[in-house]
N, C-alpha and C positions, 0 to 999 in steps of 0.2 A: 307275226310278220315283221312288226317294228323292231323286235329284238334281232332278227336275222339281218335286217337292213342295217342296223347299227353296227353289227359285227363286220359287215362288208365294208363299212366306211372307216373302220379303224386303220390308220396308216400301217403299212407293212413293217416300218422300222420299229414299231412297238414289240414285234415278235423277234427282232433280231437280238442276238446274244453276243456278248464279248467274253474273251478270256485272255489272260496274261500268261506269258512264258518268261522264265528267267533262267540264266545260266550262271553257275557259281562254282569256281574252283575253291573248295572249302579248305584246302591246304592240309593234307595228311591227317585225316580223321581215322585213327587207329583204335582198336580195342585194347583190352588188358590181357589178351591171350597171346602167349609167346608162339610165334611161327617162324619157320625158316626164312620166309619172304619179308619179315619185318625189317625196316630200316633200323640200324643199330640204336639210334636215339629214341626208337619207339619200342624197344624191348622192355617189357614191364618190370618195375621194381628193380631197376639198376641205377647206376650212378647218374644216368641221364635225367632222373627225377620224373620219368613217365610212370605215374602210379594212379591210384584211385582218385586222389585229390586233384591232380592236374588234368586227368581225363575228364572228370566231372566239370571242371572249369571250361575246358575246351568244348564239351557238349553244351554246356549252358550258354556259352557265347555264340556257338554256331546256331543253336535254336533261336536265340534272340534275333539273329539276322534273318533266319527263315521265316519267323513269325512276322517280323516287321516288313519283310518283302511282301508277304501275303499274296503271292501269285498262285494261279491255278495249277501250273506245272513248274516244277523246279528241276532243272538238269544239274546234276552234281558231278564234279570230278574230284579225284583223290580221296575216294571212300575205300577203306580197306576191304570190306566184304559186305555181304548181304545182311549179316547179323547187325552190323552197325547201322545200316540203313533202316532196318526194322526197328531198332531202338529209337532212332529219330522219329519214325512214323508213330511209335508208341507214345511219344512225348508231344507229338503234334498230330492228334488223331484225325483232324479234318482231312488229312491226306490219306484217302482210303486205299490208294493204289500205289504200288511200287514196281520198279523194274531195275534189274542190276545184271551186269556182266563184267567178268575179268578173266584173265589167264591164271591158271593155277600157280604158275611160277612168277607171276607179277606181284608187286607189293600193293598196288592200289588198282581200283577199277572205276566204273562209271555207273551212275544210277539216276533214277527219277523218283521224285515224290509228286503225286498227282491227285488233284481233286476230280479230275476228269478220267473217265473209264479207260483203262488200258486193256486192249483186246489181243495184243500179241507183242512178242519181243524176240530179237535174235541178235547174235553177234556177227559183225563183219570182221573176219579174222585176217589181219595183216601181219605176216610173219617175216622175220629176217633171220639169216643164218647166224649172225654174230651178236644179236641183241634181242631183248624181250621188252616190248612196250605194252600197249593196251589195244583191245579191239575197239571198233566203233559200235556203239549201242543203237540199234534201229528198233524203235518202239512205235507201235501203232495205237492210236487213240481214237475214241468215238465221242464226238461232241455234237449234240443236237442231231443225232443220226447221220452225221458226216464223218467219214473216216479220213484221218490224216496221219502222217508219220513225222516223227522228230528223230534226227540222227545226232546222237550225243558224241562229241569227239574230244579226245585228249591226245593230240599228236605229240611226237617226240620233241623234247626240248632242244634248245640251241647248243646243247653240248655236242650234238651231232650235226652233220651237214644237211643242206636243204634237200638232197636226194631222198632222205628218209621221209620227209614231209610230202615231197612230191609223190612218193609211192602211196601214201595215205590218201592224198587228194585224187590220184588217178583211180584208186579202188572205189572211193566214194562217188566220183563222177560217173564211172561206169555203172554203178548201182542205180543212181537216180536217173540215168539216161534210159533205163529200162521201164521207168514209170510213164504212164500217159502224160501228155503235156499239161493237161488240166488237173492232174492229181496234186493235192495240196501236201506240201512237206516243208520242213524247216531244217536247215543245217545250223548247228550251234555247238558251243563248247570252247574249250581251251585249245586253240589251233597252234599255239606257240608261234604265231605269225601275226605281224601287224597288218592292219587293213591295207596299208601301202607298203607291203613287204617288197614289192618290186624296186622301191627306192632304197630301203634300208639294207637289202642284201649286198649291194655293192660296197657298202662301208664295212662289211664283215667278210673279208676275203676268205677266211678259213671256212665259212659256211657255203660259199658260192662254188659248188662243184657241178652246177647245172647250167652254166653259161647264162646266168641271170634269170633262168626260169624258176618261178615260184609256184608252190602248190596252191596257195589261196588265191593268187591273182591270175595266173596263166592257165592252170589246170581246171580250177573251178570257175573260171571265167567271170571274175568280178572286175576285170580290167581288160580293155581292148583298145587298140589303136591309140595308145598313149593317154587314155582317159578311163576313169572309173565308169562302170556300167550304171546308167541312170534308170529310173523307173520308165522313162520314155523308151529307152533302148530295149528294155525287157519286152515291151508289148509289140514292138515293130520287128524284132529279130526272130528268125526261126530257130537259131541255135539255142542250146541249153546255156543260159546265162544266169548269173546271180547278182542280186542287188545287196550291197552291204550298207545298212543304215548308219554306220559310223559317219558317213559323209553328210548326214542330215544335221549333225552337230557342229557348232562353232569349233574352229581348229584347236582352240585352247581347251576344249572340253573332251577332246578325243583321247581318253585313257581309261583303262580299267586296272592298270598296275603301273608301277614305277621300276625303271632299271637304271641304276646309277644316277638317280635324280631326274631321268628323262621320262616323259609320257610314252607309254607303250600300250598296244591294244592286242594282247594275246587272245583275248576273249572276243568272239564274233558271233553274230547272227546273220546268216545268209539266206536270202529269199529268192525263189524262182518266179517264173512267169505266172504260175497258178495263183500266187498271192496277190496278183494285180489284175486278174482277168474278170473280177466281179461275178464269179459264178457261185462258189460255195463259201469258202473262207477267204477273207481279205486281210491284208496287213493295214492297220490304221496308220496312215502316213504321219511321220514325225512323232510317233509314239515311243520310239526307241530312246532309252535313257540309261544312265549309270546310277546305281543306287549307292550313295555316298553320304550317309548321315555322319554327324560329327564324331561319333564313336568309332566309325570305320576309316574316316579320312579327316586329318587335322594338320594344319601347318604344312600343307603340300606333301604330306606323307600318308601312305597306306598303313594303317595300324595292324600289322600282321601278327601272327602268333610269335611270341618272343622266345628266343633261345640265346644262351651265351655259352660259348665253349661247349656246344652240343648238350647243354643242360637246359631243360624246360623251366621257364620262369613263372609259368602259370598265369599269363596274361596275353591279351591280344586276340586277333581273329584270323585273318588270312592275308596273304600277299596279293590277293586279287579282290576286286570289287565286283559285285553282281551286276549283270546287264539284263535289261528288261524290254520286252516289246508287247504290244497289244494287238489282238486280232478280233475280227468280227464276222458274223454271218450276214451283216447288212452290206448292201452295195456301197462302195465308197465313191467319193467325188472323182469324176473322170480326170485322168492325168492330162493336163493341158500343155500346149506349147508355152515356152517361157515368155514372159513379158519383161524384157530388159530395157530400161530407159536411161540408166545412168551407171556410173562406175560402181557405186555401192551395191547395185544389184548383182554385179559379177561376183562379189564376195559371198553371195548366198548359194552359189551353184559351183559344181565341179567341172562342168563342160557345157558347151553351147550346142543346142539342137538345131539352131539356124543362125545365120549371120545377123549382127545387130549393128545399128548406127548409133554412135556416141557423138553428140555434138559438143562443140566448144571445149575441146580438150587442150589444155594449156601445157606446153612442154616446160616443165620446171628444171629439168636437168638432162644432159645428154653427154655420153662418154663412150667412144668407140661403138660397140654394138648394142648398147643399152640406153634406155631413156625412161624418165619418170614423167607421167602425165597426170594432170588433175583437173577436175571440173570444179569451178568456183562454187563454194558452199556445198561441196560434195567430197568424195574421197579421191585419193591418189592411187595409181597402180603402176606396176613395173612392166616395161616392154622389153622383151629379149629378142634381138635380131631384127634385121631389115629396117634399121632406123636411119639410114644414110640420108633420106630425104626430109627428115624432121629437123627443125631448127629450134634451138632453145629460145624461149620467150614468145614463140608464135603459138596461136591457137589453130586447131584443126577439127574438122568433122572426119571421124574415122569409121571405117567399115571393119568391125571386129569379127574375125573368122574363127579363131581358136584361142582358148585359155587353158591354163593348167595350174595346179598347185604344186610347186616343187619344194619338197621338204618344209612345207608350211608357208611358202611365200607364194602369193597370188600373182600370176604373170599373164600377160597377153603374148601369145607366141606366133600369131599370124594375123595381119591386118593390111588394109589398103587405105590410102589417103583419098577421101572423097572431095574434100575442099580445104585449101589453105586460107586462113583468115588473117586478121590484123596481128601485129606484134604489140605485146604489152610491155611497155618500158619498165613498169613496176612489178614484173612477174616475181621478183625475189621477195616481194612483200608477202608472198604466200608460203614462204618457208616457215617452219615451226621454230619456236624458241622454247628453251627449257622452262623459263619462268611462267609460261602460260600453259604448258602442256605436260601430261604424264607420258613420257616416252615409252613406258612399258604397256601402255594401253593398246590392245590388239587392233583397235579401230584407227590407230595412227600408223599402221603398217604402210610402207611404201611412200611415206612423206619424206620431204627433204628438211633436214634440221640444220640449224645454224647457231653460231655464236655460243659454243659450249667450251668453257675453260675447265680442263680436267687433268688429273694425274693418271698416267698410264702404268699399269702393273699386270703382268702376266695375262694379257689378253682382255683386260677390263679397263674401263675408264671410271674413275672415282671423282664425284663432284656433288656438292650440296648434300652430303651424307647419303648419296645414292651411288649405285654402280650399274653399269651396263656393258655387255660384251661388245668388243670392237674387232672388226675384221678388215685387214689391209689386202686389197687385191695384189699389190706389189709388195712382196716380202721385204724388199729393201727399205720401205718406208716405215717399218715397225720401229718405234722409238725404244730407247732403253728404259728398263723398269725404273720407275720413280720420276720419269720425265713429265714436264707439264706441257700440254699441247692445247691449241685452240682449234676447234672444229669449225671451219668456215662453211663447209657444205658436206653433209653426210647423209647417206641413204639409210632410212630407218627400216632395216630388213628384218627377216625372220628365218631361222635355220634350226630345224629339228627341236621344237619346243622352246626355243629361246630367241627373244628379241635381241637384235644386234645392230650396231651402226657399221655401215660398209663404206670404206673410203676407196675411191677409184683412182684419184688423181692426186699427185703431190701438191698441186696448187690448192687443193681443198683443205689442207691443214697447215698450221703454223707451229713450229717448234719453238717454245719459249726458252727451254733450257735442255 
């Protein structure tokens, strides 16, 4: 009787189980058999140097990553065939289960290595009349007697327009819409789409043949009403929405690859309502991360598989970094309303679930339709629009209604003045100086900087053996290369992975020569 009573007293969380899921574009893992679908540089024993030696190096390096990841399920993209996947499995035998699909006339396919039982697999076939890409691999797993699905994606690259990726998204959305609302599933893979594709598509005019509609944001519903879908949105909305955990990371950490030196997020994990309803499987909040040990990422570079003039050099890994998330059968902490008490808190979120009052906001700078406010001993933030009633140097209590992150810059986009307070004659004392601050520190974003003497050259300022990008709102103010200027007042902004100084007014700079 005592034994039975003891068992009843054991907390339920002791029976809860966790598992990890990773997605990794392994970058063209081909075998040594010649096929018509091989890329030319992967035809074995040719001038490309794809031979037994380089193949074994590629395999060894790939296996190192997979072993170090040590996740329960690994979704892979750019695997040539099932035989290559089986070879990986043979060398990492703890992965008892595999799943694979590709088109017969495609060069590469998609696969899973899994420690968790696989009970079904099928291909979602998306076809085009003019091009051949890859299917979506739908695989069903059984964990602790709970069935769930993972959809492994490798959407068309940006060599083609967004309409191709929209078609993938539409097919995938239609499929998951047939599942019960509480059915657990995960969408992941190489979507060849940034988590904020709705912003980046407008800078790539050749891709935008959909009037700004993107597959990942608008079709899969990771974005709505000018904001990313939050965990709170997922629970209160009846629509099929998806949460993208990239937004849990600091803006500077949001990358799984690099394109022309810029951070990009082609790899994504998207989560539905069922992963937050606390019924069967739940996403462990803030568990999402990028796997980037020094051998994969060094000196701000992803150490990809190396080729020169289409010849394999026999070193490197992939042009993508793996992404990982953790899931549990234990009920997770209830998603609560946000507790925002200061400006710094706004940098931790992507949208507001309710209006918040920020007290004692000092207007450091105002110009036309923008302003910079700061709370003393706290952070500064940018306000865009409706600033006509704000006066520089005065403090205010503000009712903040909407915020957004525009290409990396945190902004207030809707607010009301609750109370106007006293003017601080010394408000410029709160400007930052170079001597006491690292201007590239992301926590200095939206501050006003002053007293920088620097040389201008091709969009950059050079000073004290440092350089920083500079942007002039008025192109007529751009100095000649080699000119020396003094920044009297500059906005420390951020634009697409890069800190920059923004100059709004001619009076804010002095031309030395």
